[in-house]
N, CA, C and O of each residue as an XYZ file, in Angstrom:
840
protein
N     -24.279     78.649     43.432
C     -23.261     78.960     43.164
C     -23.722     79.746     42.192
O     -24.837     79.744     41.670
N     -22.315     80.764     41.871
C     -22.430     81.997     40.984
C     -22.367     81.562     39.379
O     -21.349     81.230     38.772
N     -23.721     81.650     38.848
C     -22.910     81.091     36.973
C     -21.774     81.866     36.604
O     -21.623     83.002     37.053
N     -20.740     81.192     35.601
C     -20.484     81.781     34.996
C     -21.511     82.276     33.489
O     -22.570     81.756     33.135
N     -20.756     83.441     32.814
C     -21.832     84.224     32.081
C     -21.022     84.409     30.736
O     -19.831     84.721     30.716
N     -21.879     84.160     29.495
C     -21.194     84.087     28.530
C     -22.114     85.639     27.222
O     -23.220     86.097     27.509
N     -21.772     85.844     26.675
C     -22.363     87.148     25.945
C     -21.797     86.122     24.444
O     -20.737     85.602     24.096
N     -23.266     86.237     23.860
C     -22.983     85.434     22.492
C     -23.129     86.652     21.508
O     -23.401     87.812     21.816
N     -22.879     86.117     20.210
C     -23.342     86.717     18.798
C     -22.544     88.044     18.893
O     -23.280     88.849     18.322
N     -21.359     88.750     19.337
C     -20.320     89.769     19.120
C     -20.220     89.878     18.106
O     -20.175     88.846     17.435
N     -20.133     91.141     17.459
C     -19.616     91.666     15.590
C     -18.993     92.877     15.809
O     -18.727     93.421     14.737
N     -18.570     93.670     17.017
C     -18.106     94.705     16.745
C     -17.211     94.729     18.048
O     -17.606     94.318     19.140
N     -15.822     95.318     17.776
C     -15.028     95.669     18.902
C     -15.463     96.544     20.259
O     -15.001     96.422     21.394
N     -16.471     97.442     19.802
C     -16.951     98.114     21.011
C     -18.077     97.683     21.834
O     -18.520     98.298     22.804
N     -18.583     96.372     21.283
C     -19.478     95.573     21.986
C     -18.675     94.610     22.587
O     -19.197     93.970     23.500
N     -17.791     94.418     22.355
C     -16.892     93.272     22.811
C     -16.444     94.269     24.064
O     -16.922     94.073     25.181
N     -15.673     95.151     23.867
C     -15.005     95.847     24.935
C     -16.050     95.891     26.172
O     -15.773     95.560     27.324
N     -17.455     96.420     25.657
C     -18.257     96.593     26.778
C     -18.673     95.259     27.591
O     -18.678     95.289     28.822
N     -18.992     94.188     26.940
C     -18.877     92.704     27.184
C     -17.915     92.663     28.420
O     -18.459     92.457     29.504
N     -16.958     92.782     28.405
C     -16.019     92.414     29.062
C     -15.872     93.469     30.052
O     -15.036     93.293     30.938
N     -16.611     94.619     30.035
C     -16.407     95.629     31.046
C     -17.322     95.172     32.085
O     -17.056     95.063     33.282
N     -18.535     94.893     31.450
C     -19.452     94.487     32.387
C     -19.413     93.149     33.342
O     -20.092     92.881     34.332
N     -18.278     92.339     32.628
C     -17.931     91.136     33.512
C     -18.139     89.793     33.012
O     -18.469     88.730     33.536
N     -17.845     90.166     31.832
C     -18.322     88.461     30.858
C     -17.534     87.931     31.314
O     -16.559     88.554     31.735
N     -17.639     86.238     31.452
C     -16.685     85.073     31.530
C     -16.309     85.210     30.208
O     -15.131     85.401     29.903
N     -17.543     85.101     29.079
C     -17.152     84.529     27.778
C     -17.674     85.217     26.762
O     -18.705     85.859     26.966
N     -17.105     85.214     25.568
C     -17.714     85.911     24.492
C     -17.806     84.953     23.338
O     -16.894     84.168     23.078
N     -18.744     85.019     22.759
C     -19.394     83.915     21.811
C     -19.162     84.513     20.458
O     -19.166     85.721     20.694
N     -18.955     84.349     19.126
C     -18.655     84.471     17.820
C     -19.374     83.495     16.997
O     -19.064     82.303     17.002
N     -20.231     83.927     16.361
C     -21.189     83.024     15.389
C     -20.421     82.445     13.729
O     -19.988     83.202     12.860
N     -20.434     81.433     13.695
C     -19.325     80.782     12.344
C     -21.033     80.694     11.791
O     -20.554     80.778     10.660
N     -22.154     80.628     11.608
C     -22.878     80.135     11.105
C     -23.546     81.479      9.883
O     -24.317     82.350     10.285
N     -23.120     81.410      8.562
C     -23.735     82.356      8.131
C     -24.743     82.877      7.463
O     -24.627     83.606      6.478
N     -25.914     82.474      8.047
C     -27.149     82.659      7.843
C     -27.733     83.686      8.996
O     -28.652     84.501      8.911
N     -26.835     83.341     10.152
C     -27.093     84.020     11.626
C     -26.915     85.787     10.663
O     -26.365     86.056      9.595
N     -27.691     86.687     11.701
C     -27.058     88.186     11.298
C     -26.140     88.595     12.629
O     -26.052     89.776     12.966
N     -25.580     87.715     13.232
C     -24.533     87.911     14.019
C     -23.595     87.028     13.529
O     -22.877     86.409     14.314
N     -23.497     86.875     12.220
C     -21.781     85.991     11.778
C     -20.831     87.024     11.569
O     -21.036     88.234     11.471
N     -20.026     86.548     11.527
C     -18.506     86.958     11.885
C     -17.760     86.683     10.586
O     -17.730     85.473     10.358
N     -17.180     87.380      9.710
C     -16.176     86.755      9.241
C     -14.893     86.087      9.357
O     -15.175     85.635     10.467
N     -13.644     85.611      9.142
C     -12.738     85.051      9.860
C     -12.080     86.237     10.198
O     -11.728     86.416     11.364
N     -11.749     87.545      8.838
C     -10.850     88.281      9.458
C     -11.539     88.980     10.763
O     -10.925     88.955     11.829
N     -12.608     89.501     10.686
C     -13.351     90.314     11.930
C     -13.281     89.373     13.468
O     -12.981     89.834     14.569
N     -13.619     88.075     13.177
C     -14.138     87.242     14.214
C     -12.061     86.777     14.830
O     -11.763     86.577     16.008
N     -11.318     86.742     13.972
C      -9.631     87.267     14.573
C      -9.310     88.392     15.174
O      -8.582     88.470     16.164
N     -10.010     89.598     14.419
C      -9.718     90.658     15.038
C     -10.098     90.630     16.948
O      -9.349     90.748     17.918
N     -11.355     90.450     16.851
C     -11.764     90.235     17.960
C     -11.437     89.485     18.843
O     -11.379     89.798     20.033
N     -11.165     88.330     18.345
C     -10.854     87.280     19.613
C      -9.396     87.496     20.074
O      -9.065     86.980     21.141
N      -8.446     88.247     19.330
C      -7.324     88.512     19.775
C      -7.536     90.098     20.619
O      -6.486     90.507     21.115
N      -8.753     90.997     20.819
C      -8.587     91.542     21.144
C      -9.392     91.117     22.879
O      -9.714     91.963     23.712
N      -9.513     89.970     22.991
C      -9.850     89.614     24.201
C      -8.913     89.521     25.262
O      -7.844     88.953     25.034
N      -9.166     90.032     26.486
C      -7.931     90.143     27.570
C      -7.550     88.538     28.061
O      -8.003     87.643     27.348
N      -6.863     88.213     29.067
C      -6.856     86.961     29.300
C      -7.791     86.665     30.259
O      -8.256     87.591     30.922
N      -8.134     85.576     30.443
C      -9.040     84.746     31.322
C     -10.326     84.972     30.983
O     -11.246     84.435     31.600
N     -10.503     85.723     30.052
C     -12.122     85.763     29.133
C     -11.952     84.983     27.993
O     -11.134     85.304     27.132
N     -12.800     83.770     27.886
C     -12.546     82.712     27.029
C     -13.901     83.045     25.992
O     -15.029     83.392     26.342
N     -13.269     82.765     24.316
C     -13.577     82.770     23.441
C     -14.082     81.600     22.813
O     -13.443     80.549     22.786
N     -15.606     81.794     22.127
C     -16.312     80.375     22.058
C     -16.632     80.795     20.622
O     -17.041     81.920     20.335
N     -16.395     79.710     19.647
C     -16.791     79.682     18.301
C     -17.903     78.649     18.299
O     -17.677     77.466     18.549
N     -19.723     79.360     17.865
C     -20.445     78.695     17.559
C     -20.560     78.077     16.505
O     -20.135     78.800     15.604
N     -20.842     77.304     16.194
C     -20.969     76.419     14.400
C     -22.383     75.750     14.506
O     -22.839     75.476     15.616
N     -23.024     75.508     13.442
C     -24.161     74.695     13.149
C     -23.982     74.024     11.901
O     -23.732     74.743     10.934
N     -24.073     72.610     11.701
C     -23.631     71.356     10.951
C     -22.697     71.985     10.130
O     -23.086     71.995      8.962
N     -21.546     72.544     10.308
C     -20.513     73.117      9.605
C     -19.902     71.645      8.927
O     -20.127     70.529      9.395
N     -19.025     71.957      7.635
C     -18.129     70.804      7.252
C     -16.780     70.683      8.139
O     -16.115     71.666      8.469
N     -16.579     69.832      8.358
C     -15.318     69.578      9.743
C     -14.004     70.471      8.843
O     -12.940     70.666      9.432
N     -14.148     70.848      7.759
C     -12.723     71.261      7.189
C     -13.220     72.763      7.484
O     -12.376     73.505      7.986
N     -14.288     73.206      7.267
C     -14.370     74.948      8.067
C     -14.138     74.642      8.983
O     -13.256     73.818      8.743
N     -14.290     74.671     10.285
C     -14.235     74.252     11.614
C     -12.643     74.452     11.733
O     -12.141     75.333     12.430
N     -11.837     73.435     10.892
C     -10.592     73.335     11.171
C      -9.886     74.537     10.383
O      -8.735     74.825     10.710
N     -10.657     75.409      9.139
C     -10.074     76.560      8.511
C     -10.240     77.630      9.703
O      -9.341     78.461      9.834
N     -11.345     77.654     10.581
C     -11.953     78.723     11.324
C     -10.720     78.863     12.554
O     -10.145     79.889     12.915
N     -10.575     77.733     12.951
C      -9.633     77.244     14.522
C      -8.122     77.967     13.893
O      -7.407     78.704     14.572
N      -7.816     77.542     12.355
C      -6.454     78.181     12.135
C      -6.294     79.500     11.974
O      -5.176     80.015     11.936
N      -7.249     80.074     11.880
C      -7.244     81.834     11.501
C      -7.242     81.985     12.990
O      -6.174     82.065     13.597
N      -8.585     82.033     13.699
C      -9.007     82.288     15.201
C      -8.950     81.601     16.421
O      -9.236     80.419     16.611
N      -8.482     82.594     17.395
C      -7.761     82.105     18.461
C      -8.985     81.228     19.676
O      -9.002     81.389     20.896
N      -9.755     80.466     18.989
C     -11.113     79.919     20.266
C     -10.540     79.281     21.012
O      -9.420     78.807     20.822
N     -11.436     79.124     22.311
C     -11.139     78.460     23.448
C     -12.069     77.261     23.393
O     -11.697     76.144     23.752
N     -13.194     77.500     22.971
C     -14.280     76.319     23.284
C     -15.040     76.373     22.101
O     -15.065     77.431     21.472
N     -15.610     75.474     21.739
C     -16.514     75.451     20.576
C     -17.645     75.078     20.900
O     -17.813     74.297     21.837
N     -18.676     75.590     20.149
C     -19.930     75.785     20.649
C     -21.122     74.571     19.217
O     -21.223     74.891     18.032
N     -21.575     73.727     19.629
C     -22.331     73.315     18.328
C     -23.704     73.259     18.800
O     -24.204     72.990     19.893
N     -24.243     73.642     17.493
C     -25.652     73.612     17.721
C     -26.712     73.361     16.927
O     -27.894     73.700     16.985
N     -25.841     72.457     15.886
C     -26.615     71.444     14.730
C     -27.070     69.952     15.069
O     -27.577     69.732     16.169
N     -26.897     68.923     14.143
C     -27.126     67.682     14.261
C     -25.690     67.182     14.510
O     -25.546     66.070     14.003
N     -25.112     67.419     14.830
C     -23.420     66.971     14.740
C     -23.495     65.830     16.096
O     -24.007     66.169     17.162
N     -22.943     64.531     15.888
C     -23.125     63.735     16.869
C     -21.868     63.993     17.656
O     -21.186     64.986     17.401
N     -21.440     62.900     18.869
C     -19.995     63.240     19.529
C     -18.872     63.238     18.625
O     -18.071     64.155     18.808
N     -18.614     62.406     17.668
C     -17.484     62.218     17.285
C     -17.355     63.162     16.332
O     -16.248     63.354     15.828
N     -18.426     63.869     15.956
C     -17.828     65.277     15.001
C     -17.629     66.178     16.151
O     -16.546     66.762     16.165
N     -18.376     66.394     17.034
C     -17.879     67.213     18.149
C     -16.651     67.560     18.804
O     -16.228     68.646     19.201
N     -16.201     66.473     18.828
C     -14.706     65.618     19.522
C     -13.539     65.684     18.757
O     -12.416     65.826     19.241
N     -13.821     65.572     17.431
C     -12.502     65.508     16.387
C     -11.475     66.500     16.387
O     -10.323     66.152     16.128
N     -11.748     67.709     16.649
C     -11.154     68.741     16.897
C     -10.347     69.151     18.178
O      -9.776     70.225     18.368
N     -10.422     68.075     19.011
C      -9.196     67.713     20.282
C      -9.574     69.149     20.850
O      -8.686     69.997     20.760
N     -10.474     69.430     21.276
C     -10.954     71.215     21.727
C     -11.845     71.326     22.881
O     -12.498     70.291     22.749
N     -12.158     71.725     23.604
C     -13.072     71.880     24.670
C     -14.515     72.092     23.810
O     -14.496     73.020     23.000
N     -15.502     71.470     23.897
C     -16.820     71.719     23.221
C     -18.173     71.920     23.978
O     -18.084     71.564     25.153
N     -19.026     72.251     23.727
C     -20.494     72.593     24.194
C     -21.145     72.446     23.006
O     -20.965     72.893     21.873
N     -22.296     71.398     23.740
C     -23.375     70.454     22.438
C     -25.074     71.355     22.942
O     -25.538     71.272     24.080
N     -25.614     71.999     22.012
C     -26.700     72.849     22.527
C     -27.684     71.799     22.427
O     -27.246     70.936     21.666
N     -29.006     71.455     22.939
C     -30.236     70.697     22.916
C     -31.082     71.900     22.720
O     -31.098     72.941     23.377
N     -31.761     71.563     21.718
C     -33.328     72.715     21.442
C     -34.172     72.245     21.978
O     -34.828     71.364     21.424
N     -34.429     72.631     23.139
C     -36.112     71.999     23.781
C     -36.905     72.791     22.821
O     -36.858     74.001     22.602
N     -38.060     71.361     21.992
C     -39.006     71.704     21.967
C     -40.172     71.181     23.075
O     -39.869     70.602     24.118
N     -41.606     71.496     22.651
C     -42.426     71.533     23.291
C     -42.823     69.989     23.355
O     -42.987     69.430     22.270
N     -43.000     69.214     24.576
C     -43.575     67.850     24.003
C     -42.616     67.244     25.072
O     -42.938     66.581     26.058
N     -41.087     67.697     24.575
C     -39.388     66.880     25.686
C     -40.178     66.764     26.883
O     -41.130     67.476     27.202
N     -39.702     65.827     27.491
C     -39.196     65.735     28.790
C     -37.721     65.669     29.554
O     -36.681     65.992     28.979
N     -37.781     65.148     31.098
C     -36.466     65.455     31.446
C     -35.936     64.448     31.131
O     -34.734     64.546     30.886
N     -36.545     63.155     31.010
C     -35.589     62.123     30.578
C     -34.744     62.047     29.116
O     -33.786     61.414     28.672
N     -36.000     63.422     28.482
C     -35.408     62.869     27.124
C     -33.912     63.827     26.784
O     -33.113     63.671     25.860
N     -33.903     64.605     27.642
C     -32.626     65.723     27.817
C     -31.864     64.691     28.585
O     -30.970     64.150     27.935
N     -31.992     64.358     29.630
C     -30.665     63.418     30.065
C     -30.527     62.359     29.294
O     -29.439     61.882     29.614
N     -31.182     61.462     28.139
C     -30.683     60.853     27.360
C     -29.673     61.722     26.537
O     -28.555     61.328     26.205
N     -30.167     62.874     26.267
C     -29.699     63.434     24.741
C     -28.026     63.913     26.010
O     -27.021     63.326     25.609
N     -27.832     64.563     26.948
C     -26.778     64.657     27.759
C     -25.618     63.543     27.503
O     -24.439     63.630     27.158
N     -26.339     62.633     27.773
C     -25.796     61.048     27.978
C     -24.933     60.717     26.328
O     -23.742     60.418     26.235
N     -25.665     60.834     25.446
C     -24.930     61.211     24.203
C     -23.576     61.464     24.225
O     -22.722     60.686     23.799
N     -23.389     62.445     24.671
C     -21.824     63.507     24.494
C     -21.234     63.688     25.978
O     -21.232     64.612     26.791
N     -20.709     62.308     25.951
C     -19.944     61.942     27.280
C     -18.724     62.991     27.796
O     -18.391     63.256     28.952
N     -18.076     63.587     26.277
C     -17.088     64.022     26.186
C     -17.111     65.598     26.452
O     -16.113     66.290     26.652
N     -18.470     66.046     26.418
C     -18.742     67.624     26.004
C     -18.463     68.470     27.642
O     -18.734     68.051     28.768
N     -18.017     69.387     27.347
C     -17.415     70.085     28.782
C     -18.917     70.989     29.636
O     -19.007     71.488     30.758
N     -20.180     70.849     28.188
C     -21.135     71.073     29.181
C     -22.144     70.953     27.951
O     -21.773     70.905     26.778
N     -23.743     70.902     28.466
C     -24.851     70.626     27.210
C     -25.759     71.918     27.695
O     -25.869     72.187     28.891
N     -26.384     72.676     26.681
C     -26.641     74.109     26.488
C     -27.649     74.036     26.442
O     -27.778     73.565     25.312
N     -29.050     74.189     26.999
C     -30.422     74.377     26.867
C     -30.791     75.407     26.041
O     -30.398     76.525     26.375
N     -31.509     75.298     24.958
C     -31.691     76.208     24.593
C     -33.512     76.326     23.800
O     -34.066     75.227     23.767
N     -34.188     77.274     23.341
C     -35.617     77.132     23.128
C     -35.367     76.307     21.798
O     -34.238     76.361     21.311
N     -36.239     75.629     21.245
C     -36.530     75.442     19.423
C     -37.031     76.822     19.169
O     -37.836     77.529     19.776
N     -36.243     77.017     17.980
C     -36.720     78.104     17.086
C     -36.795     77.688     15.836
O     -35.947     76.804     15.712
N     -37.646     77.941     14.335
C     -37.111     77.680     13.547
C     -35.996     78.754     13.224
O     -36.008     79.969     13.422
N     -34.780     77.724     12.524
C     -33.555     78.298     12.080
C     -32.791     78.376     13.409
O     -33.512     78.196     14.391
N     -31.490     78.603     13.663
C     -30.854     78.264     14.959
C     -30.157     79.779     15.422
O     -29.375     80.554     14.871
N     -30.932     79.760     16.833
C     -30.081     80.515     18.001
C     -30.756     81.866     17.842
O     -31.604     82.014     16.963
N     -30.475     82.683     18.512
C     -30.786     83.985     18.927
C     -32.148     84.322     18.865
O     -32.363     85.441     18.399
N     -33.054     83.715     19.180
C     -34.999     83.757     18.918
C     -35.525     84.476     19.738
O     -36.545     85.132     19.523
N     -34.829     84.444     20.899
C     -35.185     85.482     22.383
C     -36.357     84.615     22.649
O     -37.390     85.158     23.042
N     -36.323     83.427     22.492
C     -37.854     82.505     23.252
C     -37.361     81.845     24.059
O     -36.203     81.440     23.957
N     -38.054     81.614     24.946
C     -37.970     81.349     26.670
C     -38.560     79.941     26.117
O     -39.295     79.813     25.137
N     -37.981     78.720     27.127
C     -39.017     77.468     27.220
C     -39.213     76.977     28.906
O     -38.759     77.509     29.919
N     -39.912     75.982     28.780
C     -40.539     75.973     30.156
C     -39.325     75.517     30.811
O     -38.896     74.494     30.275
N     -38.677     75.897     31.715
C     -37.753     75.784     32.281
C     -38.315     74.525     33.822
O     -37.506     74.430     34.745
N     -39.586     73.738     33.913
C     -39.233     72.882     34.578
C     -38.953     71.597     33.767
O     -38.817     70.461     34.221
N     -38.898     71.974     32.549
C     -37.922     70.418     31.637
C     -36.830     70.315     32.147
O     -36.454     69.167     31.909
N     -35.790     71.051     32.943
C     -34.723     70.874     33.132
C     -34.732     70.046     33.865
O     -35.686     70.016     34.643
N     -33.681     68.985     33.965
C     -33.697     67.673     35.139
C     -32.680     68.560     36.041
O     -31.860     69.460     35.857
N     -33.385     67.523     37.513
C     -32.262     68.472     38.454
C     -30.877     67.590     38.626
O     -30.137     67.965     39.534
N     -30.563     66.744     38.040
C     -29.044     66.397     37.896
C     -29.356     65.804     35.904
O     -29.885     64.801     35.425
N     -28.741     66.970     35.314
C     -28.363     66.506     33.707
C     -27.267     65.657     33.577
O     -27.025     65.385     32.401
N     -26.568     65.180     34.348
C     -25.573     64.441     33.984
C     -24.483     65.171     33.301
O     -23.688     64.475     32.670
N     -24.319     66.356     33.316
C     -23.274     67.480     32.584
C     -23.097     68.645     33.068
O     -24.101     68.988     33.692
N     -22.181     69.521     33.076
C     -22.741     70.927     33.376
C     -23.660     71.532     32.531
O     -23.571     71.440     31.307
N     -24.544     72.148     33.104
C     -25.657     72.688     32.396
C     -25.742     74.653     31.917
O     -25.786     75.565     32.742
N     -25.743     74.778     30.684
C     -25.654     76.433     30.642
C     -27.018     76.194     29.789
O     -27.457     75.498     28.874
N     -27.486     77.459     30.890
C     -29.035     77.711     30.319
C     -28.695     78.618     29.138
O     -27.540     78.911     28.827
N     -30.046     79.138     28.358
C     -30.154     79.628     27.045
C     -31.564     79.752     26.931
O     -32.431     79.132     27.547
N     -31.728     80.972     25.732
C     -33.203     80.976     25.360
C     -33.883     81.949     26.164
O     -34.305     81.789     27.309
N     -33.951     83.067     25.382
C     -34.721     84.532     25.896
C     -34.294     84.992     27.200
O     -35.062     85.677     27.875
N     -33.240     84.708     27.582
C     -32.772     85.075     29.461
C     -32.459     87.072     28.864
O     -31.922     87.384     27.801
N     -32.899     87.895     29.750
C     -32.205     88.895     29.786
C     -32.585     89.741     31.183
O     -33.534     89.220     31.770
N     -32.126     90.758     31.742
C     -31.695     91.350     32.593
C     -33.164     91.031     33.911
O     -33.029     90.916     35.129
N     -34.305     90.970     33.196
C     -35.426     90.696     34.032
C     -35.852     89.442     34.369
O     -36.555     89.347     35.375
N     -35.569     88.424     33.724
C     -35.621     87.021     34.159
C     -34.505     86.387     34.233
O     -34.946     85.281     34.543
N     -33.332     86.252     34.177
C     -32.110     85.900     34.102
C     -32.021     85.501     35.642
O     -31.749     84.310     35.794
N     -32.177     86.174     36.733
C     -32.423     86.172     37.903
C     -32.911     85.229     38.701
O     -32.370     84.702     39.673
N     -34.089     85.021     38.185
C     -35.337     84.192     38.565
C     -34.620     82.408     37.886
O     -34.731     81.336     38.480
N     -33.992     82.622     36.645
C     -33.684     81.618     36.139
C     -32.342     81.072     36.614
O     -32.015     79.949     36.231
N     -31.690     81.637     37.264
C     -30.485     81.292     38.289
C     -30.850     80.929     39.813
O     -29.928     80.346     40.383
N     -31.684     81.089     40.380
C     -32.388     81.027     41.634
C     -33.352     79.481     41.146
O     -33.093     78.454     41.774
N     -34.201     79.440     40.260
C     -34.531     78.063     39.798
C     -33.895     76.674     39.592
O     -34.165     75.577     40.082
N     -32.919     77.097     38.664
C     -32.046     76.363     38.209
C     -30.939     75.864     38.459
O     -30.600     74.683     38.384
N     -30.055     77.213     38.915
C     -28.536     77.100     39.563
C     -28.040     76.214     38.142
O     -27.813     75.020     38.339
N     -27.839     76.806     36.537
C     -26.815     76.580     36.107
C     -25.874     76.804     36.515
O     -25.624     77.423     37.549
N     -24.890     76.143     35.463
C     -23.417     76.060     35.904
C     -22.865     77.556     35.136
O     -21.877     78.202     35.486
N     -23.612     77.817     34.232
C     -23.559     79.114     33.150
C     -24.757     79.480     32.589
O     -25.674     78.681     32.402
N     -24.797     80.668     32.306
C     -26.081     81.200     30.976
C     -25.744     82.136     30.003
O     -25.117     83.148     30.320
N     -26.028     81.955     29.049
C     -25.519     82.681     27.556
C     -26.885     83.314     27.051
O     -28.080     83.115     26.830
N     -26.401     83.734     27.042
C     -27.113     85.474     26.128
C     -26.922     85.985     25.042
O     -25.717     85.868     24.821
N     -27.494     86.583     24.075
C     -27.601     87.002     22.866
C     -28.574     88.086     22.807
O     -28.113     89.163     23.182
N     -29.813     88.097     22.432
C     -30.552     88.694     21.998
C     -31.154     89.376     22.976
O     -31.923     90.305     22.724
N     -30.921     89.060     23.962
C     -31.674     89.976     25.592
C     -30.496     90.952     26.091
O     -30.470     91.366     27.250
N     -29.657     91.244     25.264
C     -28.573     92.092     25.378
C     -28.484     92.912     24.456
O     -27.522     93.678     24.513
N     -29.330     93.025     23.430
C     -29.271     93.945     21.813
C     -30.018     94.919     21.515
O     -31.169     94.891     21.950
N     -29.684     95.788     20.887
C     -30.634     97.265     20.614
C     -30.724     97.040     19.278
O     -31.232     97.913     18.576
N     -30.181     95.663     18.621
C     -30.532     95.586     17.318
C     -29.786     94.110     16.893
O     -28.730     93.743     17.407
N     -30.460     93.405     15.958
C     -29.778     91.641     15.760
C     -28.147     92.015     15.121
O     -27.767     92.487     14.049
N     -27.224     91.406     16.733
C     -26.051     91.253     15.968
C     -25.176     92.982     16.713
O     -23.984     93.289     16.708
N     -26.211     93.642     17.178
C     -25.530     95.303     17.721
C     -26.080     94.905     19.324
O     -27.275     94.612     19.370
N     -25.278     94.864     20.722
C     -25.375     94.857     21.474
C     -25.744     96.309     22.031
O     -25.862     97.305     21.317
N     -25.908     96.271     23.441
C     -26.570     97.319     24.424
C     -26.041     97.297     25.869
O     -26.567     96.681     26.796
N     -24.622     98.262     25.956
C     -23.637     98.215     26.378
C     -24.540     98.103     27.877
O     -24.265     97.087     28.516
N     -25.597     99.037     28.524
C     -26.369     98.829     29.265
C     -27.234     97.707     29.700
O     -27.337     97.412     30.891
N     -27.661     97.276     29.054
C     -28.350     95.616     29.148
C     -27.392     94.766     29.790
O     -27.544     94.111     30.821
N     -26.303     94.866     28.991
C     -24.881     93.778     29.471
C     -24.559     93.880     30.687
O     -24.431     92.883     31.397
N     -24.400     94.949     31.067
C     -24.323     94.858     32.696
C     -25.230     94.964     33.328
O     -24.892     94.909     34.510
N     -27.200     95.210     33.109
C     -27.825     95.286     34.175
C     -27.954     93.302     33.767
O     -28.505     92.704     34.692
N     -27.503     92.335     32.516
C     -27.659     91.291     32.922
C     -26.666     90.600     33.759
O     -27.127     89.636     34.370
N     -25.436     90.847     33.936
C     -24.765     90.595     34.913
C     -24.759     90.449     35.969
O     -24.584     89.540     36.781
N     -25.116     92.119     35.924
C     -25.459     92.240     37.484
C     -26.608     91.158     38.146
O     -26.622     90.645     39.265
N     -27.402     91.041     37.201
C     -29.039     90.389     38.221
C     -28.375     89.143     37.901
O     -28.679     88.531     38.925
N     -27.488     88.081     37.026
C     -27.053     87.093     37.063
C     -26.519     86.681     38.386
O     -27.029     85.856     39.144
N     -25.694     87.194     38.524
C     -24.219     87.496     39.922
C     -25.067     87.823     40.835
O     -24.692     87.267     41.867
N     -26.271     88.588     41.079
C     -26.793     88.806     42.484
C     -27.251     87.536     42.676
O     -26.994     87.024     43.766
N     -28.102     86.670     41.571
C     -28.941     86.107     42.150
C     -27.908     84.338     42.210
O     -28.156     83.241     42.710
N     -26.952     84.804     41.554
C     -26.211     83.174     42.184
C     -25.292     83.628     43.533
O     -25.009     82.668     44.248
N     -24.805     84.879     43.972
C     -24.368     84.717     45.354
C     -25.710     84.862     46.486
O     -25.474     84.949     47.691
N     -27.193     84.877     45.925
C     -27.815     84.792     47.241
C     -28.307     83.828     47.573
O     -28.832     83.754     48.684
C-alpha cells in the first residue's frame, strides 16, 4: 500500500506550493507557539486557503485550551486536527472534527504499550508514532521501529526523523497508512527545501509501490 504523505510545519506560501507540487497528500500547520514552525491565525488562514482541492489541511496543537482550538477552527479551514500533548480522547473528539493523536515513543516502551495507547483513542482517525524529544515535534529523531506493533488497532502514521534517505526503508518495513515529515525536508527550521520534498515523496511512493 502506498502511504499517504503529510508535510508538516509549513510557514510560507512558496513552501506550500512546492509541497503540493511534490505530491503531498496533506500539509500541516503548527499552532504551538513555542515551535519555530508556529504560524499565527492570519498566516495560517492564508496558507490553508491556498491549498488546492483534495489536499488535506491538518492543524497541530499541543495541550491547547479548547477555546483556542475553537478560535483557530473559526479562522482557519482545517480538515483534520492533530494532538501532540497530553490530551485525552474526550478532549480530542469534542471538536467534532477528524483527529490524529500522537504517541511519543520513549526508550523502554513496548509494542503492548503502544497498542494500549491506541485503544484509549477509539475515535481517532489514526495514531501518529513520533520519537520522544524534549519539547514537542520536529526534533528530527528516529525511534526504534521494532517497537511498532504489527497490528496497532488504528491506522498508523509514522513520524520522527524521516527523510528521503530512510523513508523508503520505513515504508517497506512497517507499511504505515501514512508518513509525516517536517525537519527532514527543511533547509532551516520552518523553511522547507523543494528538492528535499520532491525526493521524500518520490522515495515514499516508490517504496509503497514495491
